[in-house]
C-alpha positions as CSV (number, residue, x, y, z in Angstrom):
1,X,-1.3,-12.8,19.6
2,X,0.1,-16.4,19.8
3,X,3.6,-15.2,20.3
4,X,5.0,-17.3,17.5
5,X,6.8,-14.3,16.1
6,X,9.1,-14.2,19.1
7,X,9.9,-17.9,18.8
8,X,11.1,-17.6,15.2
9,X,14.7,-17.8,14.1
10,X,14.5,-14.3,12.6
11,X,13.5,-12.7,15.9
12,X,16.3,-14.6,17.7
13,X,18.7,-13.3,15.1
14,X,17.5,-9.7,15.5
15,X,17.8,-9.9,19.3
16,X,21.1,-11.7,19.3
17,X,22.6,-9.2,17.0
18,X,21.8,-6.1,19.0
19,X,21.2,-7.1,22.6
20,X,24.6,-6.2,23.9
21,X,25.8,-3.1,22.0
22,X,23.4,-2.5,19.1
23,X,20.1,-0.7,18.6
24,X,16.8,-2.2,17.4
25,X,15.2,0.0,14.8
26,X,11.5,-0.3,14.0
27,X,10.3,1.4,10.8
28,X,6.7,1.5,9.5
29,X,3.4,3.2,9.0
30,X,2.3,4.7,12.3
31,X,-1.4,4.2,12.8
32,X,-4.1,1.6,13.5
33,X,-5.5,1.8,9.9
34,X,-4.8,-1.9,9.5
35,X,-4.2,-1.6,5.8
36,X,-0.4,-1.7,5.8
37,X,0.4,-2.0,9.5
38,X,-1.1,-1.7,13.0
39,X,0.4,0.3,15.9
40,X,-0.4,-2.6,18.3
41,X,2.2,-4.7,16.4
42,X,4.8,-2.0,17.0
43,X,4.0,-1.8,20.7
44,X,4.3,-5.6,21.0
45,X,7.7,-5.6,19.4
46,X,8.9,-2.8,21.7
47,X,7.6,-4.5,24.8
48,X,9.2,-7.8,23.8
49,X,12.5,-6.1,23.0
50,X,12.7,-4.9,26.6
51,X,11.8,-8.3,28.0
52,X,14.6,-9.8,25.8
53,X,17.2,-7.5,27.3
54,X,17.6,-5.1,24.3
55,X,18.8,-1.8,25.7
56,X,18.0,0.7,22.9
57,X,15.0,0.9,20.5
58,X,14.5,3.6,18.0
59,X,11.2,4.1,16.1
60,X,11.0,5.7,12.7
61,X,7.4,6.7,12.1
62,X,5.7,7.1,8.8
63,X,2.7,9.4,9.3
64,X,-0.6,8.1,7.9
65,X,-3.4,10.5,7.3
66,X,-4.7,8.3,4.6
67,X,-6.1,5.1,6.0
68,X,-7.0,7.1,9.1
69,X,-8.0,10.8,9.8
70,X,-6.0,13.3,7.6
71,X,-4.6,15.1,10.6
72,X,-4.7,12.4,13.3
73,X,-0.9,12.0,13.8
74,X,-0.9,13.5,17.3
75,X,-3.7,11.2,18.3
76,X,-1.2,8.4,17.9
77,X,2.1,10.1,18.9
78,X,0.9,11.5,22.2
79,X,-0.3,8.2,23.8
80,X,2.6,6.4,22.2
81,X,5.1,8.7,23.9
82,X,3.3,7.9,27.2
83,X,3.6,4.2,26.3
84,X,7.4,4.6,25.8
85,X,7.8,6.6,29.0
86,X,6.1,3.7,30.9
87,X,8.7,1.3,29.6
88,X,11.8,3.5,29.8
89,X,14.2,3.0,32.7
90,X,17.9,3.0,33.5
91,X,18.4,-0.2,31.4
92,X,16.0,0.5,28.5
93,X,15.7,3.5,26.2
94,X,13.1,3.6,23.5
95,X,12.5,6.8,21.5
96,X,11.0,8.1,18.2
97,X,14.0,8.9,16.0
98,X,12.7,10.2,12.7
99,X,9.6,10.4,10.6
100,X,7.7,12.0,7.8
101,X,4.6,11.6,5.7
102,X,3.9,8.3,4.0
103,X,3.5,9.9,0.6
104,X,6.8,11.8,0.9
105,X,9.4,9.3,2.2
106,X,10.1,5.6,2.3
107,X,6.8,4.0,1.2
108,X,7.0,4.2,-2.6
109,X,5.7,1.2,-4.5
110,X,6.2,-0.3,-7.9
111,X,9.4,1.7,-8.4
112,X,7.2,4.8,-9.2
113,X,9.4,7.3,-7.3
114,X,12.7,6.0,-5.9
115,X,13.6,9.5,-4.6
116,X,10.9,8.9,-1.9
117,X,12.9,5.9,-0.7
118,X,16.1,7.9,-0.9
119,X,14.6,10.6,1.4
120,X,13.6,7.8,3.8
121,X,17.1,6.4,3.8
122,X,18.6,9.8,4.5
123,X,16.1,10.4,7.3
124,X,16.0,7.0,9.1
125,X,19.5,5.6,8.4
126,X,21.8,8.7,8.1
127,X,19.8,11.0,10.4
128,X,20.1,13.6,7.7
129,X,17.3,16.2,7.7
130,X,15.6,19.0,9.6
131,X,16.0,18.5,13.3
132,X,13.4,18.8,16.1
133,X,13.4,18.0,19.8
134,X,10.4,15.7,19.6
135,X,8.0,14.2,17.1
136,X,5.2,16.4,18.5
137,X,7.2,19.6,17.8
138,X,8.0,18.3,14.3
139,X,4.4,17.6,13.4
140,X,3.0,20.8,14.9
141,X,5.7,22.9,13.2
142,X,5.6,21.3,9.8
143,X,1.8,21.3,9.7
144,X,1.7,25.0,10.5
145,X,4.4,25.9,8.0
146,X,3.2,23.8,5.1
147,X,-0.5,23.4,5.7
148,X,-0.1,19.8,4.7
149,X,-2.1,16.9,6.0
150,X,-0.2,14.1,7.7
151,X,0.6,11.9,4.6
152,X,2.4,14.9,2.9
153,X,4.4,16.2,5.9
154,X,8.1,16.7,5.1
155,X,10.7,14.4,6.8
156,X,12.1,15.2,10.2
157,X,14.9,13.9,12.4
158,X,14.8,13.9,16.2
159,X,18.0,15.3,17.7
160,X,19.6,16.2,21.0
161,X,22.2,18.9,21.1
162,X,22.4,18.8,17.4
163,X,23.0,15.1,17.1
164,X,20.4,12.6,15.7
165,X,19.2,10.2,18.4
166,X,18.7,7.2,16.1
167,X,20.9,6.7,13.1
168,X,21.3,3.2,11.9
169,X,24.8,1.8,12.4
170,X,26.9,-1.4,12.0
171,X,25.7,-4.0,14.4
172,X,22.1,-2.7,14.7
173,X,19.0,-4.7,13.8
174,X,16.1,-3.3,11.7
175,X,12.5,-4.4,11.4
176,X,10.1,-2.9,8.8
177,X,6.9,-3.7,10.6
178,X,4.4,-3.2,7.7
179,X,2.6,-6.4,6.9
180,X,1.5,-5.4,3.4
181,X,4.1,-5.8,0.7
182,X,3.7,-3.2,-2.0
183,X,5.1,-0.2,-0.1
184,X,7.7,-2.3,1.8
185,X,9.7,-3.9,-1.0
186,X,11.8,-0.9,-2.1
187,X,13.1,0.0,1.3
188,X,13.8,-3.7,1.9
189,X,16.0,-3.8,-1.2
190,X,17.9,-0.7,0.0
191,X,18.7,-2.5,3.3
192,X,19.5,-5.9,1.8
193,X,21.1,-5.5,-1.6
194,X,24.9,-5.0,-1.6
195,X,24.9,-4.1,-5.3
196,X,22.0,-1.7,-4.9
197,X,22.0,1.0,-7.7
198,X,18.8,3.0,-7.3
199,X,20.4,5.8,-5.4
200,X,23.7,6.5,-3.5
201,X,23.2,5.2,0.0
202,X,26.3,7.2,1.2
203,X,26.7,4.7,4.0
204,X,25.6,1.1,4.0
205,X,25.5,-0.2,7.6
206,X,25.9,-3.9,8.3
207,X,22.6,-4.8,10.0
208,X,20.3,-7.7,10.5
209,X,17.2,-6.7,8.5
210,X,13.7,-8.2,8.7
211,X,10.3,-7.5,7.3
212,X,7.1,-8.4,9.1
213,X,6.4,-10.7,6.2
214,X,8.1,-11.9,3.1
215,X,6.9,-9.2,0.7
216,X,7.8,-10.8,-2.6
217,X,7.6,-14.6,-2.7
218,X,9.3,-14.9,-6.1
219,X,12.2,-12.6,-5.4
220,X,12.3,-13.6,-1.7
221,X,12.3,-10.0,-0.5
222,X,13.3,-9.6,2.3
223,X,15.4,-12.7,3.1
224,X,14.4,-12.6,6.7
225,X,10.8,-12.1,8.0
226,X,8.9,-12.5,11.2
227,X,5.8,-14.1,9.9
228,X,5.5,-16.7,7.1
229,X,3.3,-15.3,4.3
230,X,0.1,-17.1,3.3
231,X,0.6,-19.4,0.4
232,X,-1.9,-18.3,-2.3
233,X,-2.6,-20.7,-5.1
234,X,-5.5,-21.4,-7.5
235,X,-5.8,-17.7,-8.5
236,X,-7.9,-16.7,-11.5
237,X,-4.8,-15.8,-13.6
238,X,-3.3,-19.3,-12.9
239,X,-6.6,-21.0,-13.8
240,X,-6.9,-19.2,-17.1
241,X,-3.4,-20.0,-18.1
242,X,-4.0,-23.7,-17.3
243,X,-7.0,-23.5,-19.7
244,X,-4.9,-22.0,-22.4
245,X,-6.5,-18.6,-22.4
246,X,-4.7,-15.4,-23.3
247,X,-4.5,-12.6,-20.8
248,X,-3.6,-8.9,-20.7
249,X,-2.9,-6.9,-17.5
250,X,-2.6,-3.1,-17.8
251,X,-2.4,-0.1,-15.5
252,X,-0.1,2.8,-14.7
253,X,2.7,2.4,-12.3
254,X,0.7,3.4,-9.2
255,X,-1.6,0.3,-9.6
256,X,0.5,-1.9,-11.9
257,X,1.3,-4.2,-9.0
258,X,-2.4,-4.6,-8.3
259,X,-3.1,-6.2,-11.7
260,X,0.1,-8.3,-11.5
261,X,1.7,-8.9,-8.1
262,X,-1.4,-8.9,-6.0
263,X,-3.6,-10.5,-8.7
264,X,-1.2,-13.4,-8.9
265,X,-1.1,-14.1,-5.2
266,X,1.9,-12.0,-4.2
267,X,3.9,-13.3,-7.1
268,X,6.0,-10.9,-9.1
269,X,6.3,-13.0,-12.3
270,X,4.0,-14.4,-14.9
271,X,2.5,-17.9,-15.0
272,X,3.1,-18.1,-18.8
273,X,5.2,-15.8,-21.0
274,X,3.3,-17.1,-24.0
275,X,-0.2,-16.5,-22.7
276,X,0.3,-13.4,-20.7
277,X,1.2,-9.8,-21.5
278,X,1.7,-7.1,-18.8
279,X,1.8,-3.4,-19.7
280,X,2.8,-0.6,-17.4
281,X,2.1,3.0,-18.3
282,X,4.6,5.2,-16.3
283,X,2.9,7.4,-13.7
284,X,3.6,11.1,-13.4
285,X,5.7,12.0,-10.4
286,X,3.6,14.9,-9.3
287,X,1.1,15.3,-6.5
288,X,-2.1,13.6,-7.6
289,X,-4.3,16.6,-7.0
290,X,-2.2,18.6,-9.4
291,X,-2.8,16.2,-12.3
292,X,-6.0,14.3,-11.3
293,X,-6.6,12.7,-14.6
294,X,-3.4,10.8,-14.1
295,X,-2.7,8.5,-17.0
296,X,-6.2,7.3,-17.7
297,X,-6.2,8.5,-21.4
298,X,-2.9,6.8,-22.2
299,X,-4.1,3.6,-20.5
300,X,-7.3,3.8,-22.5
301,X,-5.5,4.3,-25.8
302,X,-3.4,1.2,-25.2
303,X,-6.3,-0.8,-23.9
304,X,-8.5,0.0,-26.9
305,X,-5.6,-1.0,-29.2
306,X,-5.3,-4.3,-27.5
307,X,-9.1,-4.9,-27.5
308,X,-9.1,-4.3,-31.2
309,X,-6.2,-6.7,-31.8
310,X,-8.5,-9.6,-30.9
311,X,-5.5,-11.4,-29.3
312,X,-6.8,-11.7,-25.7
313,X,-9.5,-13.7,-24.1
314,X,-9.4,-11.8,-20.8
315,X,-8.2,-8.3,-20.0
316,X,-7.8,-6.7,-16.6
317,X,-7.2,-3.0,-16.1
318,X,-6.9,-0.8,-13.1
319,X,-7.5,3.0,-13.2
320,X,-6.0,4.5,-10.0
321,X,-7.9,7.8,-10.2
322,X,-10.7,7.4,-7.7
323,X,-8.3,5.9,-5.1
324,X,-5.1,7.9,-5.5
325,X,-6.8,11.3,-6.0
326,X,-9.5,10.5,-3.5
327,X,-6.8,10.0,-0.8
328,X,-5.7,13.6,-1.2
329,X,-8.9,14.8,0.3
330,X,-9.4,17.4,-2.5
331,X,-13.0,17.3,-3.6
332,X,-12.3,19.5,-6.7
333,X,-9.4,17.3,-7.9
334,X,-11.3,14.1,-7.3
335,X,-14.3,15.3,-9.2
336,X,-12.0,16.1,-12.2
337,X,-10.4,12.7,-11.9
338,X,-13.7,10.9,-12.1
339,X,-14.9,13.1,-15.0
340,X,-11.7,12.2,-16.9
341,X,-12.2,8.5,-16.1
342,X,-15.9,8.7,-17.2
343,X,-14.8,9.9,-20.6
344,X,-12.4,7.0,-20.9
345,X,-14.9,4.5,-19.8
346,X,-17.3,5.6,-22.6
347,X,-14.5,5.0,-25.1
348,X,-13.7,1.6,-23.6
349,X,-17.3,0.3,-23.6
350,X,-17.7,1.3,-27.3
351,X,-14.6,-0.7,-28.1
352,X,-16.0,-3.6,-26.1
353,X,-19.1,-3.4,-28.2
354,X,-17.2,-3.4,-31.4
355,X,-15.3,-6.5,-30.3
356,X,-18.6,-8.1,-29.3
357,X,-17.2,-8.5,-25.8
358,X,-18.3,-8.2,-22.2
359,X,-17.1,-5.7,-19.5
360,X,-17.3,-5.9,-15.8
361,X,-16.8,-2.6,-14.0
362,X,-16.2,-2.6,-10.3
363,X,-13.8,-1.7,-7.5
364,X,-12.3,-3.2,-4.4
365,X,-13.4,-0.4,-2.1
366,X,-14.8,3.1,-2.0
367,X,-12.9,6.4,-1.7
368,X,-14.1,9.1,-4.1
369,X,-17.7,8.3,-3.3
370,X,-17.4,10.0,0.1
371,X,-15.0,12.9,0.2
372,X,-16.0,14.4,3.6
373,X,-16.1,12.9,7.1
374,X,-19.6,12.5,8.3
375,X,-20.9,13.7,11.6
376,X,-22.0,10.5,13.4
377,X,-25.0,12.2,15.0
378,X,-26.4,14.1,12.0
379,X,-25.1,12.0,9.1
380,X,-24.1,15.3,7.4
381,X,-20.5,16.4,6.5
382,X,-18.5,17.1,9.6
383,X,-17.1,20.7,10.1
384,X,-13.5,21.3,11.2
385,X,-12.3,24.0,13.5
386,X,-12.0,26.5,10.6
387,X,-15.7,26.0,9.7
388,X,-14.9,24.0,6.6
389,X,-16.0,20.5,5.6
390,X,-13.6,18.0,7.1
391,X,-11.9,16.1,4.2
392,X,-12.0,12.3,4.3
393,X,-8.8,10.7,3.0
394,X,-9.4,7.1,3.9
395,X,-11.3,4.3,2.1
396,X,-15.0,4.2,2.7
397,X,-17.0,1.2,3.8
398,X,-19.9,1.7,1.4
399,X,-21.1,-1.2,-0.8
400,X,-19.3,-1.3,-4.1
401,X,-21.3,-1.5,-7.3
402,X,-20.5,-4.2,-9.8
403,X,-21.8,-3.6,-13.4
404,X,-21.9,-6.3,-16.1
405,X,-21.9,-4.5,-19.4
406,X,-23.1,-7.0,-22.1
407,X,-24.9,-6.1,-25.3
408,X,-24.4,-9.5,-27.0
409,X,-24.7,-12.5,-24.6
410,X,-27.0,-11.5,-21.7
411,X,-29.8,-13.7,-22.9
412,X,-27.5,-16.8,-22.3
413,X,-27.3,-16.4,-18.6
414,X,-29.2,-15.1,-15.6
415,X,-28.3,-13.4,-12.3
416,X,-28.4,-15.5,-9.2
417,X,-29.6,-13.7,-6.1
418,X,-27.0,-13.6,-3.3
419,X,-24.8,-11.5,-1.0
420,X,-21.7,-11.1,-3.2
421,X,-18.2,-9.6,-3.0
422,X,-15.0,-9.4,-4.9
423,X,-14.3,-13.1,-4.4
424,X,-17.4,-13.9,-6.5
425,X,-16.1,-12.1,-9.6
426,X,-13.6,-14.8,-10.6
427,X,-16.2,-17.5,-10.8
428,X,-18.5,-15.2,-12.7
429,X,-15.9,-14.4,-15.3
430,X,-15.0,-18.0,-16.0
431,X,-18.7,-19.0,-16.1
432,X,-19.2,-16.5,-18.8
433,X,-16.3,-18.1,-20.7
434,X,-18.1,-21.5,-20.5
435,X,-15.6,-22.9,-17.9
436,X,-16.4,-24.6,-14.6
437,X,-15.0,-22.6,-11.7
438,X,-12.9,-24.6,-9.2
439,X,-14.8,-25.8,-6.2
440,X,-12.7,-23.8,-3.7
441,X,-13.8,-20.5,-5.3
442,X,-16.7,-18.4,-4.1
443,X,-19.7,-19.1,-6.3
444,X,-20.6,-17.3,-9.6
445,X,-23.1,-14.5,-9.6
446,X,-24.6,-15.9,-12.8
447,X,-25.7,-19.2,-14.2
448,X,-25.9,-20.3,-17.8
449,X,-29.4,-21.0,-19.1
């Protein structure tokens, strides 16, 4: 809102590169879910582009249906088309050029499925794909043909007279306008790395590329960005390393970055090679509802092995089941995923007991806890036009439980009443370890007796 983005060197480079003869391409998640992006940011970029004298803007939309309603795409596309019409004139032409579901193209993370990114490259850059006259036509047709919700809709290309309206070419500028990094890094690599080898790009246009933020502070991806990322220091992982404590981080690919990259303050590396071990269990590349147990058993096997080794003072593990399967909107699959995870948790807690350890079980948000949209008037599950319960695919806002499982040391500390959240867990853990939490941290939920 301050307008600092448009005073940055990066914005000046983007504009200067394409003002005369090039096109400004804007790629990102198309909703107001505010988890990875916000459509208001997109509108601001387009409005400013016109003010700066850019003549052509092409928007490549990644349909959400995950952080917002599962079939809400047209609720964004229709008013957005009106917004573009209000700006378009003889000297300014802004159009939607391509799109597809966020779980089908472009927005892969943690290198779980590079073919997703390849599909995005073919769709956005090359204009290679099934053609439609408009985004509305594409969404309505693909939804009818496949029965898929927005996040799983196939890619589409907008064309006129058989020609794509928005391929990316030499001399163009490209902005990936997501502000969250995990699902923005891979497409950024495809645009920036000359020696890229994850797939054949067919054509590699010379463009000025920018992210909304720097998505990886260690690897400096991308090299240009509109907003300087927040500097995050004093994380729990860093604190434990400074105190000489040994750590293990483990998950499957879908959440591996959550226990490493995000955990360490948007850093891709370790604080200490000697004191830290990271384990990634490769995720299956299949729709989550088709294999809802995911890799929870393999994660558990490796986790128990590491617990029994006695080598680690602190272990963090993330099971993606409730989130990733919950996002599909399938009640049956999500129920199976939680049942599978429950079996694994039983095994883990028994291993914790054998090691005379303590476990904290929690989550960063809800999802599987509320699988249907609720009617705001009745509080009961909402009914869709077909008379079925309306699936909820987004995170919930329900309070998240936090369980401290401790059969050995609970008499040595007591719970302190308070209104707590995720930020209080770090201090709680280090207090249990007999360490004094840094003053900048949120307070511990316990105190030693």
